[in-house]
C-alpha positions in Angstrom: 18.1 -6.1 16.5 14.9 -5.7 18.7 16.0 -8.7 20.9 19.4 -7.2 21.5 17.9 -3.9 22.6 15.5 -5.7 24.9 18.2 -7.7 26.5 19.9 -4.7 28.3 16.6 -3.2 29.3 15.4 -6.5 30.8 18.6 -7.0 32.8 18.4 -3.5 34.3 14.8 -4.0 35.2 15.5 -7.4 36.7 18.2 -5.9 38.9 15.8 -3.4 40.4 13.0 -6.0 40.8 15.2 -8.7 42.3 16.1 -6.8 45.5 12.6 -5.5 46.0 11.0 -8.9 45.4 13.7 -10.7 47.4 13.0 -8.5 50.5 9.2 -9.1 50.2 9.6 -12.8 49.8 12.1 -13.0 52.7 9.8 -11.0 55.0 6.9 -13.3 54.3 9.0 -16.5 54.7 10.6 -15.1 57.8 7.1 -14.5 59.3 6.3 -17.5 61.5 2.6 -16.8 61.4 2.6 -16.7 57.6 4.5 -20.0 57.4 2.1 -21.7 59.8 -0.9 -20.5 57.9 0.7 -22.0 54.7 1.4 -25.2 56.6 -2.1 -25.6 57.8 
């Protein structure tokens, strides 16, 4: 029963974290300077 209750909560949290994380990761990857530093 505990697992079932955690499932819906995790999904809702994931939805809110996905867009926020996606934007942050995209901005870092989009940064040419950041990519060059990682390449070096």
